[in-house]
C-alpha positions in Angstrom: 52.1 -44.3 -136.5 52.4 -44.2 -140.6 52.3 -47.5 -143.1 56.2 -48.0 -142.7 56.6 -47.9 -139.5 58.0 -52.0 -138.7 57.3 -53.0 -142.1 60.1 -54.9 -143.5 62.4 -53.6 -146.1 64.6 -55.3 -148.4 67.6 -52.8 -149.9 70.0 -54.8 -152.7 73.5 -53.1 -153.1 73.1 -52.3 -149.8 76.6 -51.4 -148.6 77.7 -48.0 -150.0 76.3 -45.8 -152.2 72.6 -45.1 -153.4 71.8 -48.5 -151.6 73.2 -48.1 -148.4 71.7 -44.0 -148.0 68.4 -46.2 -148.5 68.7 -48.1 -145.7 69.6 -45.6 -143.4 66.6 -43.8 -144.6 63.9 -46.3 -144.2 65.1 -47.4 -141.5 64.9 -43.6 -139.9 61.0 -44.0 -141.1 61.2 -46.7 -139.3 61.3 -50.0 -141.4 63.6 -52.7 -140.3 65.8 -53.1 -143.0 67.8 -55.6 -144.5 71.0 -55.0 -146.1 71.9 -56.8 -148.8 75.4 -57.1 -150.0 77.8 -59.3 -152.7 81.4 -58.8 -151.7 81.6 -55.5 -148.9 80.6 -57.7 -145.5 82.4 -55.3 -143.6 81.1 -51.7 -145.2 77.3 -53.7 -144.4 77.9 -54.3 -141.1 78.8 -50.4 -140.6 75.5 -49.2 -142.5 73.7 -52.3 -140.1 76.3 -50.9 -137.3 74.9 -47.1 -137.8 71.4 -48.0 -138.0 71.3 -49.9 -135.0 73.4 -46.5 -133.3 70.3 -44.4 -134.0 67.7 -46.4 -132.7 66.8 -48.8 -136.2 66.9 -52.3 -136.9 68.5 -53.7 -138.8 70.7 -57.4 -140.4 73.4 -57.4 -143.0 72.6 -60.5 -145.1 74.9 -62.0 -148.6 73.7 -62.9 -151.1 74.1 -62.4 -155.0 70.4 -61.2 -156.9 71.3 -63.2 -159.9 71.2 -66.5 -157.9 67.5 -67.7 -156.9 69.1 -70.0 -154.7 70.9 -67.7 -152.5 68.0 -64.7 -152.7 65.0 -67.6 -151.8 67.7 -68.7 -148.5 67.9 -64.5 -147.8 64.1 -64.3 -148.2 63.7 -67.3 -146.0 65.9 -66.2 -143.7 64.2 -63.1 -143.4 60.4 -65.0 -142.7 62.3 -66.2 -139.8 63.1 -63.5 -138.2 61.0 -60.9 -139.4 58.4 -62.6 -141.1 59.3 -61.4 -144.3 59.4 -58.7 -147.3 56.6 -56.3 -147.4 59.1 -53.8 -149.8 62.1 -54.5 -152.0 64.2 -52.1 -153.2 65.5 -52.9 -156.3 69.9 -51.0 -156.6 72.1 -53.9 -156.6 73.8 -53.5 -160.2 76.5 -54.6 -162.4 80.3 -53.4 -163.3 80.5 -53.0 -166.7 83.7 -51.3 -169.1 84.0 -47.6 -169.3 85.1 -47.6 -172.6 84.5 -45.8 -176.3 81.3 -47.1 -177.9 82.9 -47.9 -181.0 85.3 -50.2 -178.9 82.9 -51.8 -176.5 81.8 -55.7 -177.4 78.2 -57.2 -176.7 79.7 -59.0 -174.6 80.6 -56.5 -172.5 77.6 -54.2 -172.6 75.0 -57.3 -173.0 76.4 -59.1 -170.1 75.5 -56.3 -167.6 72.3 -55.8 -169.1 71.2 -59.5 -169.0 72.8 -59.5 -165.2 70.5 -57.0 -163.9 67.3 -57.9 -165.5 68.1 -61.1 -163.8 68.8 -59.8 -160.8 65.4 -58.0 -160.6 63.4 -61.0 -162.2 65.4 -63.1 -159.4 64.3 -61.3 -156.8 61.3 -60.1 -157.6 59.9 -63.9 -157.4 61.0 -64.4 -154.7 59.6 -61.5 -152.6 56.0 -61.3 -154.6 54.3 -64.6 -154.0 54.3 -63.8 -149.9 53.3 -60.0 -150.1 50.0 -61.5 -152.5 49.2 -63.6 -149.7 49.7 -60.5 -147.5 47.4 -58.5 -149.3 50.2 -55.5 -150.6 54.0 -54.3 -150.7 56.3 -52.6 -152.6 58.6 -52.9 -155.4 60.9 -50.1 -156.1 63.3 -50.4 -158.9 66.5 -47.9 -159.0 69.1 -47.2 -161.7 71.6 -45.0 -161.3 74.5 -43.8 -163.0 77.9 -44.5 -160.8 80.4 -42.5 -162.6 83.1 -39.1 -162.0 82.9 -36.5 -163.9 85.5 -37.7 -167.0 83.5 -40.7 -167.3 79.9 -39.3 -167.6 81.8 -36.2 -170.5 82.8 -39.4 -172.3 79.2 -40.7 -172.3 77.3 -37.0 -173.3 80.4 -37.2 -175.8 80.6 -41.1 -177.0 77.0 -41.8 -177.0 74.4 -40.2 -176.0 74.1 -38.0 -179.4 73.9 -41.7 -180.9 71.0 -42.4 -179.0 67.8 -41.5 -177.3 67.9 -43.7 -174.0 70.2 -45.9 -172.1 70.2 -48.6 -170.2 68.4 -48.1 -167.1 65.4 -47.8 -170.0 65.4 -51.8 -170.0 65.2 -51.5 -166.7 62.1 -49.4 -166.6 60.7 -52.0 -169.7 60.9 -54.6 -167.0 59.5 -52.7 -164.0 56.5 -51.5 -166.3 55.5 -55.7 -167.4 55.9 -56.1 -163.7 53.9 -52.9 -162.5 51.1 -54.1 -164.8 50.5 -57.4 -163.1 51.7 -57.1 -160.1 49.4 -53.8 -159.5 46.2 -55.9 -159.7 46.9 -58.0 -157.1 47.7 -55.1 -154.6 51.4 -54.7 -154.8 52.0 -51.4 -156.6 55.7 -51.2 -158.2 58.6 -48.0 -158.9 61.1 -47.4 -161.1 62.7 -44.3 -160.8 66.5 -44.0 -162.3 68.3 -40.6 -161.2 70.8 -38.3 -163.3 74.5 -39.2 -163.1 76.7 -38.4 -159.7 79.5 -38.7 -158.7 81.0 -41.6 -156.6 85.3 -40.6 -157.3 
C-alpha cells in the first residue's frame, strides 16, 4: 500500500485534456478522484465512467474555480462523501484571444492572468485548512499551452523574441509563495508547466 492508496484528489478542469489524463492516472494509482468541470458535464461524466470501468472511484462536480462559493460547496460535498481533499491538482485554465501581441489589449491578457491567479488562490484557500488540520497533503499547479502548430509558430515569431518568460511564470510565482508557507505546515506545493502541446 502506498501513500496514494485511498487518498482523495481534486483535479480542476478535469473534463478533458491534461486534467482528464491526470484524473485517470491518479485513479489508476488508487486515489479517489474528484473531476471538476465548468461547462462540460457530459465529458466529465465520461471521464468518471472510464475511471469506474477500470475499477477506480470518481465523482464529477461542477464548480467554477474562480468562484469561492462554488468551490467551497464542492469541498464540502467531497468532505461529506470521502472525508476531504488530500491532493489538489489545479489544472483549470481560461481561454484568451490568440492574436499578435501588438494587437492584444490589456483587458484580454490581464483578464486571463487575473482569472487564473484568482482560481489558484480560491481553490488553495478552500482545501488548505483541512490539509493542515490532518497534518499533510499535496498542492500541485499545472500550466500548459493548448495550441495547434500554427499558434505555436505564431507565439515563437511574435511574442517569444521579446520576452524571457511567459504567463506560466505568474502561476509559478504564486505557487512558490504558497509553498513557502504551506511546506512549513506539512503541505508541499509543486508547480509544473508543460511545453506546447497540440489539441487540434
